[in-house]
N, C-alpha and C positions, 0 to 999 in steps of 0.2 A: 348122267341118267343111269338108273339101276334097274333097267327093265327086267332082266332075267331074274334078279333077286326078288323083285316085287312079284313077278308072275309066279315064281315058284312058291311064294309064301302067301299068296293072295287070300287063300281061304283058311289059313291056319289059326287065325284068331281075330276077334273084333273086340273093341273096347266095351267095357260095361258102361252103359249110359248113366252116369252118376247124377245127371240133372233130374230133379223131381218136378212135380207140377208147380210147386210154389216158386222154385227157382226160374222155371220157364215163364211163369206169369209175371214175375218181377222183371224179367228181361223184356217181355212183351211191352210192359209199361214204358221202359226206356226206348224201345223201338218206336212206339207210337209218337213219342216226343220228337224223335229224330226224323220220322217221316213227315211230321207237320213242318219241321224246319226245311227239309229238303224240297218238299212239294211247293213250298212258298216261293221258291226260286223258279221263275218261268223257264221252260226248257224247250221252246220251239226251235227245232234244228234250222229253221230259216233265219234265225237271229243269232249271229256269232257272239254278240255280247251276252246273251242268255247262257250260251254254252260256257263262256269263260267264267261266269259267276258260279255255275254248277261245278266246274273244275276246282275252283278255289275251295268250295265246301268239301268236295271229295278229298282233296289233298289234306285238309285239316283233319278230317275224320279218320282217314287211313293212317296218317302219321301218328295220331293219338293211339292207334292200336299196334304200333310197332312196325308198320310197313314202310319200306322205302318206296318212293313214288317218282314218277316222271310224266311229263306231258310230251306226247309224241306228235310232232308235226307231220302233217300229211298234205296231199294235194288239195284237200278241203279243210274241214274243221279238225282240230286235234283229237287224238285218242288219249285216254287216261290209263296209265299203267301203274300197278302197285305189286310189290312182292315182299314176302317175309324174307329175312336173312336166309341164304341158301346153304345147304349142306350136301356135299357130293354124294353121300351114301343114301340119300333119300330120293324116292321117285317124286316127280313134279306134276302137280295138277295145275292146269290152266283153266281159269273160270272166266267165261265171257258173259257179260250183261251189257245193257245200254242205259244211258241216262237221258237221252233226248225223248221228246214226246210229240204226239200229234198236235196240230194247231187246235185252238178252241174257239167256239162261238158261244160266248156266255149266255146268249139269249135262249140257247137250247138246253141249258143246264137248270136243274132245280136248286140252284144256289147262286148267289150273286157273283162269286169269284171262284172259278174252277181251280185256282192255285191256292185257295184258302181251304184247308182240309176241314170237312164237316163230319161230325160223328152222327150216325143214324142207327136206329133200332128198327127191326122188322115190325110192321103193323099191317095186318090184313094182307093185301096183295102188294103193298108198297113199303115205304119206310117213313119214319118220323124223326126229326132232328132231336138230338139229345145233347145236353151240355157235357163238355169234357169233365166237369166237376163230378158228374155221376160215376166216374171211374175211380174216385178216391177210395170208395169202399170195396169195390170189386170190379174186375174186368169181365165183361160178358163176351164170350167168344163168338156169339151170333151177331153182335153189332158190327158195323162196317165203317170204314173211312172212305169218304167220297172226295175225289179231286183228281185232276189230271196227273197221270203217271203213278197213282197210288198202287196200281197193279202192274203197269207196263211202262217202265220196268224199275221204278225207284224203290219200291218196297223190298224186292229181292236183294238189292244192294244193302239195304239197312238190315235185313235178316242175316246176311253174311257177317256184317260188322258185329252184330249182337251175339251171333254164335261164337265168334272169336272172343268176345268179352266173357262169355260163359265158360268157354274152354279154359281161359286163363284163371277164372275164379275157381274152377275145379282142379287147377294145377296140372292140366293135361300137357304132356309133351307131344307136339304134333309130329306124326310119322311121315308127313309129306312136306315137301317144298310147295308153297302156295304162291301162284302168280294170278293176277287179276287184270283183265283187259276190258275197259269200258268204252263202248262205242258212242260217238256223239252224233252219228248220222244214220242210225239204223232205220228210222222212220222215213228217211229220204232214199233208202236203198243201199246205203253204205258204199257208194261208188269209190271212195278213196281206199277202201280196205284191202283189196288185192295187192296194190303196190305197196301199201304200208306194211302188210305182213311180210312181203318179200324184203323190204328195207330193214325191218326190225326182226328178222328171222332168228338171229342168235339170242336176242333178248327174250323172245317168246318161246324158245325151245322147251318142250315139255313131253311128258309121257302120254298123257291123254287130256282131252278137253271136255269140260262140262259147260253146257249152255243153260243158263237159268233164265228162261223167258217163257211166257205163255202159261195157260192154265192146266191144272191137273185134269184127269179124266172126269167126266160128268158124275161118276159115282163118288168123287172126292177121295178115292183111294190113292195111295202112293203110286206114282206114275213115272216110268222111264220111256223115253222116246228115242228110237234109234236112227231116225232120219226125218227130213222134212222136204216138202216140195220147193222147187225154185220158182222163179217168176220172171217174166218179161212182159212188155206191153206194146200195144199198137194203137195209134189214133187214126181213125178213118174219117175223111171228110169228103162228102159229095157236094155238087154245085148245081144251082138252078140259075135264075137271072142274076145279074151282077149286083142288083139291089133288091130288097123285098118289094114285091109288086102286089097291087090290089087284086084280090082273088076273084072279084067280079069281072074285072077287065081282062085278066090274064089266066084265071083258072081254066083248065081244059086246053091251055095253049102253051104257057111257059112250063118247062119241065120242073117237076116238084122234087127237090133233093131228098125230102123226107121219105117219100115213097121209094125212090131209088135205093136209098140206104136200107130201108126196111126189107125190100125185096132181096137185096144182096146178102144181108145178114141171115135171112131165112134159108139161103142156099147152103149155109155152113153147118147146120145141125138138122137132124131129123126130129120127128115128133117125140121120140124117146130120149132126146137130149144127147144123142151120140153125134160126135163130129163126123161129118160125111166127107171131109177133105181126104183124098187118098193118101195113105202113109202116115197119118197123124198119130196113130197108136202103134206104129211099127216097133218091134223089138221087145214088147211087153208080154210076158207070160207068167201065169201064176200056177206054180206046181202044188202038189198035195201038201207038202210041208208048209209052204207059205200060206196056203189056204187055211190050214189049221191054226197058224199063228194069228191070222187076221180074225178068225172066228172066236179066238180065245178072249178077245176084248169084249167086255160086257156091255155092249151097246144095245139099245132097243130102237130099231128103225121106227116102230110105232110111236115111241116116246119122242123121238126127234121130229117126226112129222107133226105130232100134236103141238109140240113146243113152237115150231116154226109156222104152224097153221097152214099146211098144205096137205092135199089128199094123197097124191101119188108122187113118189120120188122119180127122178130121172133114172135111166137104166144103163148107164155107162158101166156100173158094177152091179152085182147082185145084191149087195148090202153096203152099208156106209163105209166100212174100212176098205172093202174092195174098190170102191169108187175112188178112193184117195190114191190108189196105185197107178192111176192113169193121168196123163196130162189133161188139163181142162182148157176150155175156150169160153171165156165169160165176158158178157157185156156188163161193164161196171158203171156205165153212164151213157145217156143219150141226150142230144140237144138239137133243137131246130126251132127257130121262131120263138114264140112266147106261149106260155100256158097260164091256166088259172085266171085270176082277174086281170092279168095283163095280156090275155090272148087277143090277137088281132086277125082281121080277115085279110091275110096276105099269103102269097106264095113265097116261102122263105128263100133267101139267097144261098143257104148252105144247110147241111145237116152233118152232125159229128157223132161218132160212136167211139167211146173209150173201151178198149178190150184189154183184159189181162189174161195171160196164158200161164197157168201154173204147170211147172215142169216136174218130172220125175227123173230118177237116175238114168233111165233108158232113153230119155228124150233130150235133144239138143235144142236150146232156145232159138238160136239163129236159124237152124234148119226148120223149125216149126213156123217161124215168122215168114221164111221164104215160101213154105207150102201155102200159107194163107195168101201171100201176095200172088203166087202163081194161080191160085184158085180165083182170085179177083180178076186177074187178067183173062182167064178162061170165060168169065162172065161178060166179057166185052168191054172192060174198062181200060182206059189209059191210066196207068199207075204213075204218079209223080211223087217226088219228095219235097215239093214246094207248092205254093199257091199258084194256080195256072195263070198264065198271061192271057191277054185278049186273043192273041194269035192261037194259042193252044185251045182256048174255049171255042173258037170258031172252027177249029180243025177236027175236034173229036166230039162225038155225041155223048159219050159217058166218060167222065173224068173223075178220078179220086186221088186225093193226097193221102199218103201213108207215112206217118211219122213213127219211127221205131224207138222203143225204150231200151235201156241196157239190160243185160242178162245176169241174173243171180242164179247160179247153178243149184240143183238139188244135191243132197247128200244122203247116204244111208250106210250105217255101220252094221256089220253082221251081228245077229242076235247071239251067236256063240262066242263073241269076243270076251276074253277073261275080265277086262276092265268093266264091261257092262254087267257081267255076272257078279262082280264085286259090289257094284252100286246097288244092284237089285237085292243082294243078300243083306247088305247094310240097312237099306230102307225097310226090308221085311223084319229084321231084328229090332229096328228102332220103333216101329209102329205096330208090330204084331199082326200085320195084315199081308195078304198076298199082293204083290206088286203087279200092277197092270203094265204090260210091255206092248208098246205100239211100234209097229215097223216103220210107218211113215205118217207124220201128221200133215194136216192140210195146209197149214200156214208156212211162212217162209222166214228163216233167219239166215243172215249172210255168213254162213260158216264154211262154205266150200274153200275160200282162200286159205284158211288154217289147215284144212285137211290136205289140200293139194300141195301147199308149200312146206308144212311141218311134218307131213306124213304120219299123222297121229289119228287114232280113233276118236270119235266125238259122240257125245250123248246129251240129250236134252233132259234136264231134271226140272220140270215145272213145279211151282210152289203156290201159285195163287188160285183163287176160286174160279170155277168154270163160267160163272155168270157175272163176270167182272166189268162188262161193258167196255173193254179196251178199244181204243180208237174212237169211241163214241161219247156222247154226253153222258154224264152221271157215272163215269168210270169209278170203280170202287175196289177195295180189298176187304175181305172178311177178316176180322181180328183173329179168329181161330187159325187162319192160314199163316199169320205171322208166327204163331207158336209152332205150326207145322214146319215152316221154312227154317226157323232157328234150329229145331230139333233135327231136321234133315241135314243141314250143313254140319251140325255138331257130330252126327253119326259118321258122315262121309269123311270128315277131316280128322277124326280121332281113331279110325280103325287101326288096330294094332298089327304090326308086321313082326312075326316071330323069326 
């Protein structure tokens, strides 16, 4: 590693971006074809065979670009690793992305097969399908590719590959060693990643890490993110009669687990959305400098409220970016009995709430989970980690089962970090726009193992459109963002060190 050399020359020069609009558009056409190929391979992380087929495709594509590749075995599904031939004199960039995707329910999509990419053009408030033959004459950057993982996170991988192609066409000698690590279980929480990073530490050793995941800011301006929230989960289940009972016979008599759970959940937050559990926000303070950084992000709270269609936001923070600096306590799902046309006149046997707790640097996931469990105990519940036995049901009036999920830690890099300044300046020169710098984004990427083990700074450089429907039906990527991502990779990877 040549950290001191690199840091000393970080701002002395940048490559002139030789690629023109015609060259970029031609490369976008190639990228679209590769995205169609790649998305056609299902990538549900719950299916190991799917992951193996994706790895075969990745190996072929990276080898074609001159990378050396390896499949890294883990405690779970394998990771995919690729690296350009290394030179000791060059600093090393490690790029993290993932190639697994969320499961799909085809009935919720506006296309018959979510793994078959569909080209659509904007029409009114929606989109209409367009034949790919329409791109023979020209590529419209406002058109979109619809399909699972078109944005999260297969298209960024293809953008990188095509940026490498363009760099070679332009005869650029890369001033960096480039390493790429692709996760196969990001959508499942990347549980094997900490042990894998420790196991393959020497292979992954780098000067800084770039994570390419998630959308650019809503303004669609170039964006650099210095941190993200972590996550952990809790599953809470309360109990009524051992089996559902007729509400006419046993309503007003058998305890209703739905009401028990609703009353319990209501004790955890006040009417402003603030968590009332003592100690939940401990250790968090926002000084004047941080406040200025947060307010520099061009968000509109009014526009967010109108887009999401609610009148008043919760008051954990004074504005959107400030709210992201605190851990959250979110009900992500509720279930008891039946609803809709399946509703029945019964007292349910149980009620379940799925909670996620988004974490920040100052909060420890295990500590927050314990605070929630202690709070539940103070409400008079016997907290169990298993389904209660008959003896336990007869012994305690209020019983709850609490299942804990694993913890993915938050991370945050200092905004004054020189590598971050390098990325920001490169993107600014590439696009001729002010780069939006975000201290912490709301979502979670499993990056803390790299930071903790490799001791390197990390930065998120998102490249896809903010309205991409990731994790949801009708996921998509705007074709203009393919051009953006190729150009962003080109700029970062070709910066000149004097």
